[in-house]
One Martini backbone bead per residue (centre of mass of N, CA, C, O) as a GRO file, in nm:
protein
  448
    1MET     BB    1   9.057   9.428   9.768
    2ILE     BB    2   9.214   9.183   9.866
    3PHE     BB    3   9.426   9.191   9.646
    4ARG     BB    4   9.535   9.465   9.724
    5PHE     BB    5   9.624   9.384  10.003
    6LEU     BB    6   9.817   9.158   9.919
    7LEU     BB    7  10.002   9.313   9.724
    8LEU     BB    8  10.091   9.530   9.923
    9LEU     BB    9  10.219   9.347  10.135
   10LEU     BB   10  10.415   9.179   9.961
   11SER     BB   11  10.574   9.403   9.813
   12ILE     BB   12  10.688   9.536  10.076
   13LEU     BB   13  10.794   9.299  10.240
   14SER     BB   14  10.980   9.173  10.015
   15CYS     BB   15  11.106   9.491   9.960
   16SER     BB   16  11.223   9.631  10.221
   17PHE     BB   17  11.526   9.655  10.147
   18ALA     BB   18  11.485   9.821   9.875
   19TRP     BB   19  11.359  10.080   9.989
   20SER     BB   20  11.625  10.234  10.072
   21GLN     BB   21  11.726  10.252   9.761
   22ASN     BB   22  11.427  10.351   9.613
   23ALA     BB   23  11.389  10.618   9.708
   24GLU     BB   24  11.307  10.927   9.681
   25PRO     BB   25  11.528  11.181   9.603
   26ASP     BB   26  11.355  11.436   9.726
   27THR     BB   27  11.309  11.281  10.028
   28ALA     BB   28  11.565  11.142  10.071
   29PRO     BB   29  11.827  11.088  10.223
   30THR     BB   30  12.139  11.036  10.232
   31LEU     BB   31  12.329  10.793  10.099
   32LEU     BB   32  12.488  10.537  10.295
   33THR     BB   33  12.747  10.355  10.260
   34LEU     BB   34  12.954  10.127  10.390
   35ASP     BB   35  13.222  10.238  10.279
   36ASP     BB   36  13.174  10.529  10.373
   37ALA     BB   37  13.144  10.471  10.672
   38ILE     BB   38  13.427  10.350  10.713
   39ARG     BB   39  13.591  10.587  10.609
   40ILE     BB   40  13.487  10.797  10.811
   41ALA     BB   41  13.549  10.647  11.077
   42THR     BB   42  13.872  10.606  11.031
   43SER     BB   43  13.899  10.945  11.043
   44GLU     BB   44  13.652  11.077  11.247
   45ASN     BB   45  13.677  10.928  11.485
   46ARG     BB   46  13.752  11.012  11.806
   47GLU     BB   47  13.919  10.765  11.897
   48VAL     BB   48  14.109  10.773  11.656
   49LYS     BB   49  14.219  11.059  11.707
   50ILE     BB   50  14.346  10.992  11.977
   51SER     BB   51  14.549  10.785  11.857
   52VAL     BB   52  14.693  10.989  11.676
   53ILE     BB   53  14.793  11.168  11.910
   54ASP     BB   54  14.970  10.949  12.040
   55ILE     BB   55  15.181  10.953  11.814
   56THR     BB   56  15.266  11.246  11.852
   57LYS     BB   57  15.361  11.210  12.143
   58ALA     BB   58  15.578  10.993  12.083
   59LYS     BB   59  15.751  11.176  11.899
   60GLU     BB   60  15.806  11.392  12.113
   61GLU     BB   61  15.958  11.204  12.304
   62VAL     BB   62  16.197  11.152  12.121
   63THR     BB   63  16.286  11.447  12.101
   64GLN     BB   64  16.337  11.484  12.400
   65VAL     BB   65  16.560  11.270  12.431
   66LYS     BB   66  16.762  11.394  12.215
   67THR     BB   67  16.844  11.651  12.385
   68ASN     BB   68  17.067  11.484  12.558
   69TYR     BB   69  17.306  11.516  12.346
   70PHE     BB   70  17.333  11.797  12.448
   71PRO     BB   71  17.421  12.051  12.611
   72LYS     BB   72  17.418  12.168  12.942
   73LEU     BB   73  17.248  12.457  13.054
   74ASP     BB   74  17.351  12.657  13.334
   75SER     BB   75  17.206  12.899  13.571
   76TYR     BB   76  17.315  13.136  13.838
   77VAL     BB   77  17.152  13.403  14.027
   78LEU     BB   78  17.263  13.628  14.292
   79ALA     BB   79  17.082  13.909  14.406
   80GLY     BB   80  17.199  14.168  14.639
   81SER     BB   81  17.191  14.276  14.982
   82PRO     BB   82  17.337  14.286  15.264
   83VAL     BB   83  17.253  14.338  15.589
   84GLN     BB   84  17.569  14.336  15.641
   85PRO     BB   85  17.880  14.375  15.653
   86PHE     BB   86  18.189  14.248  15.547
   87ASN     BB   87  18.385  14.134  15.834
   88PHE     BB   88  18.739  14.056  15.842
   89THR     BB   89  19.038  13.875  15.955
   90ILE     BB   90  19.388  13.850  15.881
   91PRO     BB   91  19.620  13.702  16.022
   92ALA     BB   92  19.931  13.692  16.102
   93GLY     BB   93  20.088  13.452  15.895
   94THR     BB   94  19.879  13.296  15.717
   95LEU     BB   95  20.078  13.299  15.442
   96GLY     BB   96  20.338  13.302  15.614
   97ASN     BB   97  20.695  13.252  15.724
   98TYR     BB   98  20.977  13.443  15.631
   99ALA     BB   99  21.303  13.537  15.641
  100ALA     BB  100  21.295  13.778  15.432
  101THR     BB  101  20.988  13.895  15.529
  102GLY     BB  102  20.826  13.740  15.708
  103PRO     BB  103  20.521  13.781  15.781
  104ILE     BB  104  20.211  13.680  15.609
  105PRO     BB  105  20.111  13.908  15.726
  106ALA     BB  106  20.257  14.126  15.944
  107LYS     BB  107  19.955  14.183  16.019
  108ASP     BB  108  19.660  14.243  16.100
  109SER     BB  109  19.392  14.221  15.843
  110PRO     BB  110  19.138  14.410  15.763
  111ILE     BB  111  18.819  14.335  15.602
  112LYS     BB  112  18.600  14.536  15.396
  113SER     BB  113  18.243  14.525  15.302
  114PRO     BB  114  17.996  14.681  15.195
  115ALA     BB  115  17.649  14.730  15.197
  116ARG     BB  116  17.583  14.622  14.874
  117PHE     BB  117  17.506  14.574  14.563
  118GLY     BB  118  17.507  14.233  14.429
  119ALA     BB  119  17.661  13.935  14.266
  120LEU     BB  120  17.601  13.587  14.175
  121ILE     BB  121  17.764  13.400  13.913
  122ASN     BB  122  17.654  13.085  13.753
  123ALA     BB  123  17.797  12.898  13.473
  124THR     BB  124  17.716  12.606  13.261
  125ALA     BB  125  17.872  12.363  13.023
  126ALA     BB  126  17.764  12.024  12.946
  127GLN     BB  127  17.904  11.745  12.782
  128PRO     BB  128  17.810  11.448  12.711
  129LEU     BB  129  17.955  11.117  12.701
  130THR     BB  130  17.872  10.841  12.845
  131GLN     BB  131  17.555  10.918  12.817
  132ILE     BB  132  17.495  10.852  12.517
  133TYR     BB  133  17.420  10.554  12.547
  134LYS     BB  134  17.171  10.606  12.726
  135VAL     BB  135  17.022  10.785  12.524
  136ARG     BB  136  16.996  10.574  12.300
  137LEU     BB  137  16.820  10.378  12.458
  138ALA     BB  138  16.590  10.580  12.509
  139ALA     BB  139  16.528  10.631  12.208
  140ASP     BB  140  16.459  10.341  12.131
  141GLN     BB  141  16.221  10.320  12.328
  142ALA     BB  142  16.058  10.558  12.211
  143ARG     BB  143  16.020  10.432  11.928
  144LEU     BB  144  15.850  10.198  12.031
  145GLY     BB  145  15.620  10.388  12.113
  146ILE     BB  146  15.534  10.451  11.827
  147ASN     BB  147  15.464  10.162  11.740
  148LEU     BB  148  15.257  10.122  11.963
  149ALA     BB  149  15.066  10.352  11.874
  150LYS     BB  150  15.009  10.232  11.592
  151GLU     BB  151  14.877   9.971  11.695
  152ASN     BB  152  14.653  10.113  11.847
  153LEU     BB  153  14.533  10.236  11.594
  154ARG     BB  154  14.468   9.974  11.445
  155ALA     BB  155  14.283   9.863  11.664
  156GLN     BB  156  14.081  10.100  11.659
  157GLN     BB  157  14.004  10.075  11.360
  158GLN     BB  158  13.897   9.787  11.372
  159GLU     BB  159  13.683   9.841  11.589
  160THR     BB  160  13.537  10.062  11.431
  161ARG     BB  161  13.457   9.892  11.190
  162ARG     BB  162  13.289   9.690  11.345
  163ARG     BB  163  13.089   9.891  11.476
  164THR     BB  164  12.993  10.014  11.211
  165LYS     BB  165  12.876   9.763  11.085
  166GLU     BB  166  12.680   9.691  11.308
  167ALA     BB  167  12.524   9.961  11.299
  168TYR     BB  168  12.447   9.945  11.002
  169TYR     BB  169  12.282   9.680  11.017
  170GLN     BB  170  12.079   9.785  11.225
  171VAL     BB  171  11.969  10.013  11.052
  172ALA     BB  172  11.877   9.832  10.819
  173GLN     BB  173  11.679   9.664  10.982
  174LEU     BB  174  11.503   9.903  11.084
  175GLN     BB  175  11.435  10.015  10.808
  176ALA     BB  176  11.281   9.758  10.723
  177GLN     BB  177  11.079   9.762  10.956
  178VAL     BB  178  10.947  10.027  10.880
  179ALA     BB  179  10.852   9.934  10.604
  180SER     BB  180  10.680   9.699  10.709
  181ALA     BB  181  10.501   9.866  10.897
  182ASN     BB  182  10.385  10.042  10.676
  183ALA     BB  183  10.263   9.813  10.515
  184ALA     BB  184  10.075   9.707  10.737
  185VAL     BB  185   9.911   9.962  10.773
  186GLU     BB  186   9.808   9.990  10.482
  187ALA     BB  187   9.678   9.711  10.465
  188LEU     BB  188   9.483   9.744  10.711
  189ILE     BB  189   9.334   9.983  10.599
  190GLU     BB  190   9.223   9.831  10.355
  191LEU     BB  191   9.084   9.605  10.521
  192SER     BB  192   8.902   9.789  10.690
  193THR     BB  193   8.737   9.894  10.455
  194VAL     BB  194   8.627   9.621  10.363
  195THR     BB  195   8.497   9.538  10.635
  196GLU     BB  196   8.300   9.776  10.656
  197GLN     BB  197   8.144   9.707  10.401
  198ARG     BB  198   8.058   9.419  10.489
  199LEU     BB  199   7.916   9.505  10.746
  200SER     BB  200   7.692   9.671  10.601
  201HIS     BB  201   7.611   9.381  10.452
  202GLU     BB  202   7.640   9.141  10.657
  203THR     BB  203   7.921   8.948  10.585
  204VAL     BB  204   8.027   9.028  10.867
  205LEU     BB  205   8.146   9.058  11.171
  206ALA     BB  206   8.202   9.269  11.429
  207SER     BB  207   8.456   9.121  11.534
  208ASP     BB  208   8.617   9.154  11.273
  209SER     BB  209   8.636   9.458  11.277
  210LEU     BB  210   8.776   9.477  11.555
  211SER     BB  211   9.024   9.312  11.480
  212VAL     BB  212   9.132   9.498  11.262
  213LYS     BB  213   9.159   9.749  11.443
  214ALA     BB  214   9.358   9.620  11.642
  215LYS     BB  215   9.577   9.556  11.434
  216LEU     BB  216   9.621   9.849  11.350
  217ARG     BB  217   9.715   9.957  11.623
  218GLN     BB  218   9.955   9.763  11.651
  219ALA     BB  219  10.099   9.853  11.392
  220ARG     BB  220  10.140  10.148  11.481
  221TYR     BB  221  10.308  10.085  11.726
  222LYS     BB  222  10.539   9.937  11.576
  223LEU     BB  223  10.614  10.181  11.406
  224VAL     BB  224  10.703  10.367  11.637
  225VAL     BB  225  10.919  10.182  11.756
  226ALA     BB  226  11.091  10.153  11.499
  227GLN     BB  227  11.147  10.458  11.457
  228ASP     BB  228  11.285  10.513  11.725
  229SER     BB  229  11.512  10.305  11.692
  230LEU     BB  230  11.625  10.424  11.432
  231ASP     BB  231  11.703  10.704  11.538
  232LEU     BB  232  11.903  10.604  11.753
  233ARG     BB  233  12.092  10.442  11.564
  234LYS     BB  234  12.172  10.681  11.388
  235GLN     BB  235  12.308  10.840  11.613
  236ASP     BB  236  12.519  10.626  11.677
  237LEU     BB  237  12.649  10.628  11.395
  238ASN     BB  238  12.725  10.926  11.393
  239ARG     BB  239  12.920  10.905  11.628
  240LEU     BB  240  13.119  10.709  11.489
  241LEU     BB  241  13.159  10.931  11.247
  242GLY     BB  242  13.183  11.224  11.380
  243ARG     BB  243  12.894  11.344  11.382
  244ASN     BB  244  12.611  11.469  11.386
  245LEU     BB  245  12.346  11.314  11.529
  246ARG     BB  246  12.125  11.455  11.304
  247THR     BB  247  12.225  11.335  11.051
  248PRO     BB  248  12.095  11.261  10.757
  249PHE     BB  249  12.012  10.916  10.651
  250SER     BB  250  12.067  10.629  10.447
  251VAL     BB  251  12.061  10.282  10.373
  252GLU     BB  252  12.196   9.990  10.257
  253ILE     BB  253  12.157   9.659  10.162
  254GLN     BB  254  12.296   9.353  10.237
  255PRO     BB  255  12.321   9.093  10.057
  256PHE     BB  256  12.279   8.753   9.996
  257GLY     BB  257  12.599   8.695   9.874
  258GLU     BB  258  12.903   8.671   9.763
  259LEU     BB  259  13.096   8.485   9.935
  260VAL     BB  260  13.364   8.448  10.142
  261GLU     BB  261  13.583   8.189  10.174
  262TRP     BB  262  13.710   8.037  10.464
  263ASP     BB  263  13.998   7.920  10.614
  264LEU     BB  264  14.089   7.845  10.921
  265ARG     BB  265  14.399   7.828  10.900
  266ALA     BB  266  14.434   8.086  10.733
  267ALA     BB  267  14.301   8.275  10.937
  268GLN     BB  268  14.499   8.223  11.171
  269LYS     BB  269  14.754   8.310  11.022
  270GLN     BB  270  14.661   8.599  10.965
  271ALA     BB  271  14.621   8.680  11.261
  272LEU     BB  272  14.923   8.642  11.352
  273GLU     BB  273  15.015   8.878  11.144
  274GLN     BB  274  14.775   9.124  11.209
  275ARG     BB  275  14.737   9.150  11.498
  276PRO     BB  276  14.790   9.405  11.719
  277GLU     BB  277  14.826   9.250  11.987
  278LEU     BB  278  15.083   9.095  11.900
  279ARG     BB  279  15.258   9.339  11.836
  280GLU     BB  280  15.238   9.465  12.113
  281ALA     BB  281  15.362   9.229  12.271
  282HIS     BB  282  15.637   9.241  12.125
  283LEU     BB  283  15.703   9.535  12.206
  284GLN     BB  284  15.697   9.489  12.512
  285ILE     BB  285  15.947   9.311  12.515
  286LYS     BB  286  16.147   9.520  12.405
  287ILE     BB  287  16.103   9.726  12.630
  288ALA     BB  288  16.194   9.539  12.861
  289GLU     BB  289  16.482   9.494  12.752
  290LEU     BB  290  16.562   9.796  12.763
  291ASP     BB  291  16.534   9.825  13.066
  292VAL     BB  292  16.772   9.643  13.131
  293ARG     BB  293  16.991   9.803  12.975
  294ARG     BB  294  16.952  10.072  13.125
  295GLU     BB  295  17.025   9.962  13.406
  296ARG     BB  296  17.313   9.866  13.332
  297ALA     BB  297  17.417  10.154  13.243
  298LYS     BB  298  17.446  10.263  13.545
  299TYR     BB  299  17.746  10.153  13.581
  300ILE     BB  300  17.819  10.392  13.421
  301PRO     BB  301  17.984  10.660  13.431
  302ASP     BB  302  17.960  11.008  13.455
  303LEU     BB  303  18.086  11.198  13.171
  304SER     BB  304  18.186  11.546  13.141
  305LEU     BB  305  18.217  11.837  12.953
  306GLN     BB  306  18.321  12.146  13.121
  307ALA     BB  307  18.205  12.486  13.135
  308GLY     BB  308  18.284  12.774  13.350
  309TYR     BB  309  18.127  13.041  13.549
  310LEU     BB  310  18.251  13.283  13.803
  311GLY     BB  311  18.085  13.561  13.971
  312PHE     BB  312  18.172  13.869  14.160
  313GLN     BB  313  17.969  14.138  14.209
  314ASN     BB  314  18.064  14.396  14.411
  315VAL     BB  315  18.322  14.250  14.550
  316ASN     BB  316  18.621  14.313  14.698
  317PHE     BB  317  18.766  14.018  14.807
  318LEU     BB  318  18.681  13.898  14.524
  319PRO     BB  319  18.670  13.768  14.233
  320GLN     BB  320  18.503  13.861  13.944
  321ASN     BB  321  18.642  13.628  13.752
  322VAL     BB  322  18.575  13.270  13.671
  323GLY     BB  323  18.730  13.015  13.473
  324THR     BB  324  18.636  12.682  13.345
  325VAL     BB  325  18.793  12.363  13.235
  326GLY     BB  326  18.654  12.023  13.220
  327PHE     BB  327  18.568  11.749  13.424
  328VAL     BB  328  18.280  11.542  13.503
  329PHE     BB  329  18.247  11.312  13.777
  330GLN     BB  330  18.003  11.039  13.818
  331TRP     BB  331  17.972  10.795  14.092
  332GLN     BB  332  17.826  10.480  14.221
  333PRO     BB  333  17.982  10.210  14.353
  334PHE     BB  334  17.770  10.192  14.597
  335ASP     BB  335  17.418  10.031  14.639
  336TRP     BB  336  17.350   9.761  14.788
  337GLY     BB  337  17.216   9.611  14.520
  338PHE     BB  338  17.005   9.774  14.358
  339LYS     BB  339  17.070   9.718  14.056
  340LYS     BB  340  17.061   9.413  14.068
  341HIS     BB  341  16.757   9.389  14.159
  342ARG     BB  342  16.641   9.557  13.931
  343ILE     BB  343  16.725   9.369  13.700
  344ALA     BB  344  16.573   9.119  13.804
  345GLU     BB  345  16.294   9.248  13.782
  346LEU     BB  346  16.304   9.311  13.473
  347LYS     BB  347  16.339   9.018  13.383
  348ALA     BB  348  16.069   8.922  13.494
  349THR     BB  349  15.900   9.109  13.316
  350THR     BB  350  15.990   8.983  13.049
  351GLN     BB  351  15.870   8.704  13.104
  352GLN     BB  352  15.581   8.803  13.123
  353LYS     BB  353  15.563   8.912  12.832
  354GLU     BB  354  15.614   8.639  12.694
  355LEU     BB  355  15.369   8.493  12.814
  356ALA     BB  356  15.158   8.694  12.710
  357GLU     BB  357  15.210   8.642  12.410
  358GLN     BB  358  15.134   8.342  12.410
  359ASP     BB  359  14.845   8.386  12.516
  360THR     BB  360  14.751   8.570  12.287
  361GLN     BB  361  14.776   8.364  12.064
  362GLN     BB  362  14.566   8.167  12.177
  363LYS     BB  363  14.329   8.367  12.180
  364VAL     BB  364  14.324   8.424  11.879
  365LEU     BB  365  14.270   8.138  11.782
  366LEU     BB  366  14.004   8.103  11.938
  367GLU     BB  367  13.854   8.346  11.819
  368VAL     BB  368  13.861   8.261  11.524
  369GLU     BB  369  13.709   7.996  11.561
  370ASP     BB  370  13.455   8.112  11.684
  371LYS     BB  371  13.381   8.309  11.447
  372PHE     BB  372  13.374   8.092  11.231
  373ARG     BB  373  13.139   7.929  11.353
  374LYS     BB  374  12.933   8.161  11.375
  375LEU     BB  375  12.913   8.208  11.071
  376GLY     BB  376  12.804   7.930  10.997
  377GLU     BB  377  12.549   7.949  11.169
  378ALA     BB  378  12.434   8.211  11.040
  379ARG     BB  379  12.401   8.092  10.758
  380ILE     BB  380  12.204   7.866  10.821
  381LEU     BB  381  11.985   8.046  10.943
  382LEU     BB  382  11.939   8.221  10.692
  383GLU     BB  383  11.845   7.995  10.505
  384ALA     BB  384  11.603   7.915  10.679
  385GLN     BB  385  11.459   8.199  10.679
  386THR     BB  386  11.426   8.217  10.375
  387ASP     BB  387  11.235   7.975  10.345
  388GLU     BB  388  11.019   8.072  10.546
  389ARG     BB  389  10.946   8.332  10.402
  390GLN     BB  390  10.849   8.201  10.137
  391ALA     BB  391  10.631   8.021  10.266
  392GLN     BB  392  10.457   8.256  10.387
  393GLN     BB  393  10.393   8.391  10.118
  394VAL     BB  394  10.244   8.154   9.990
  395ARG     BB  395  10.035   8.115  10.218
  396LEU     BB  396   9.898   8.392  10.190
  397ARG     BB  397   9.788   8.349   9.908
  398GLU     BB  398   9.612   8.105   9.977
  399VAL     BB  399   9.437   8.237  10.199
  400SER     BB  400   9.332   8.469  10.021
  401ASP     BB  401   9.190   8.294   9.817
  402ARG     BB  402   8.994   8.157  10.019
  403TYR     BB  403   8.868   8.421  10.121
  404THR     BB  404   8.755   8.514   9.848
  405GLN     BB  405   8.593   8.225   9.833
  406LYS     BB  406   8.480   8.173  10.127
  407VAL     BB  407   8.660   7.939  10.288
  408SER     BB  408   8.784   8.144  10.479
  409LEU     BB  409   8.872   8.339  10.737
  410LEU     BB  410   8.974   8.635  10.860
  411SER     BB  411   9.148   8.518  11.088
  412ASP     BB  412   9.336   8.362  10.896
  413LEU     BB  413   9.447   8.607  10.748
  414LEU     BB  414   9.564   8.753  10.998
  415GLN     BB  415   9.746   8.524  11.094
  416GLN     BB  416   9.918   8.507  10.833
  417THR     BB  417  10.017   8.796  10.838
  418ALA     BB  418  10.168   8.767  11.107
  419ALA     BB  419  10.355   8.539  11.012
  420LEU     BB  420  10.497   8.702  10.791
  421THR     BB  421  10.602   8.929  10.967
  422GLN     BB  422  10.775   8.743  11.145
  423ALA     BB  423  10.947   8.620  10.919
  424GLU     BB  424  11.066   8.887  10.826
  425ALA     BB  425  11.203   8.961  11.095
  426GLN     BB  426  11.380   8.704  11.112
  427TYR     BB  427  11.530   8.753  10.851
  428GLN     BB  428  11.655   9.024  10.923
  429GLU     BB  429  11.803   8.921  11.174
  430ALA     BB  430  11.973   8.704  11.027
  431LEU     BB  431  12.116   8.897  10.832
  432THR     BB  432  12.247   9.071  11.049
  433GLY     BB  433  12.393   8.836  11.191
  434PHE     BB  434  12.569   8.756  10.955
  435TRP     BB  435  12.722   9.029  10.909
  436THR     BB  436  12.826   9.046  11.198
  437ALA     BB  437  12.988   8.782  11.195
  438ARG     BB  438  13.173   8.871  10.967
  439ALA     BB  439  13.293   9.118  11.111
  440GLU     BB  440  13.414   8.957  11.345
  441LEU     BB  441  13.609   8.789  11.173
  442GLU     BB  442  13.764   9.018  11.042
  443ARG     BB  443  13.874   9.125  11.312
  444ALA     BB  444  14.011   8.859  11.413
  445ILE     BB  445  14.215   8.859  11.149
  446GLY     BB  446  14.291   9.168  11.076
  447ALA     BB  447  14.134   9.311  10.872
  448GLN     BB  448  14.127   9.605  10.658
   0.00000   0.00000   0.00000
């Protein structure tokens, strides 16, 4: 019976990671691989979708700006009836006094317009001319907004990939912990049965039986805690994937091995080329430079070709229809230095953006080196925990053999079982830490 206890404990503890991959197909939830999780997250994650919509908004902004290339159509209609009639008089000679005709008009001429329904219609069509250069600058700046939104999307996708990997590894760790806790409960149930039989034959003490029962209750408590944590982590991963929180799934465990070796200098060079933050900083400089050019363009007068129509409907003494074609010129020659100081302000903003880009480069280099070193540390820790795990497995076999031969006490066997369980948990934590550190480095270098 002791051998059955030992074999059951070791087989499930040692293979707790493989448990999630080899579960029965008719009872196990859908297996979610890491690649599938990343693929789903980068397309279905809600924050990623928000970034995609930002690109659509930026494109619409470009289209909005381009409408300023076309003529501006304005219309104004005032319709109504005056409160009282229009009555006024043109004095004699208002239009001149000539020798041949005398004064025009020859005498005071009253003009009356009855209070009736009428309308004033004013419509213009103005085609911008000199403003086209300003519109082009605005369109160029709006296009940079599209590129900026795309870089924001890349940054969000990279961050989503990192968070998905981290959540996936945590689910894998907890899934293995649940398997280990199940194994511990089953093994302790087996040991409790053996202990009760020996107690009936008075070959063990009552305290030994109570110790086994206490360990069993503790193991069941740990199983409940691990299962609750696993359920919550799965819901968190489902949220990252943009799915229903309670969508069932299981994960596969990423083994330790087949590692890609990175060179620090090559990783930093790759980061400088691929990190969205650096591209965003460069785009911000271009946008600031265009702000300066757009402000300078305000020195150019606004000149438009305009066609207009003015109509007075149902008014006696005014022309019914008036049409005009000509140019509209608008310019503010003196602004008391407003544009000059505005340009100086925008130039200072450009300098700030350039300094921010340089600082971002330094931060990226430091981050890559930090994540690179953390990955090395995590790998060393994982190797150490792997050796410790194997040592505790061998030690459990030795203690079990001695207990079977009645050389060691039951308390020694329980203590060694707890030590193996702790070593297994530390190994799982180190493995998760290693893969998390690798995901952090991949994000730091801007890997796709």
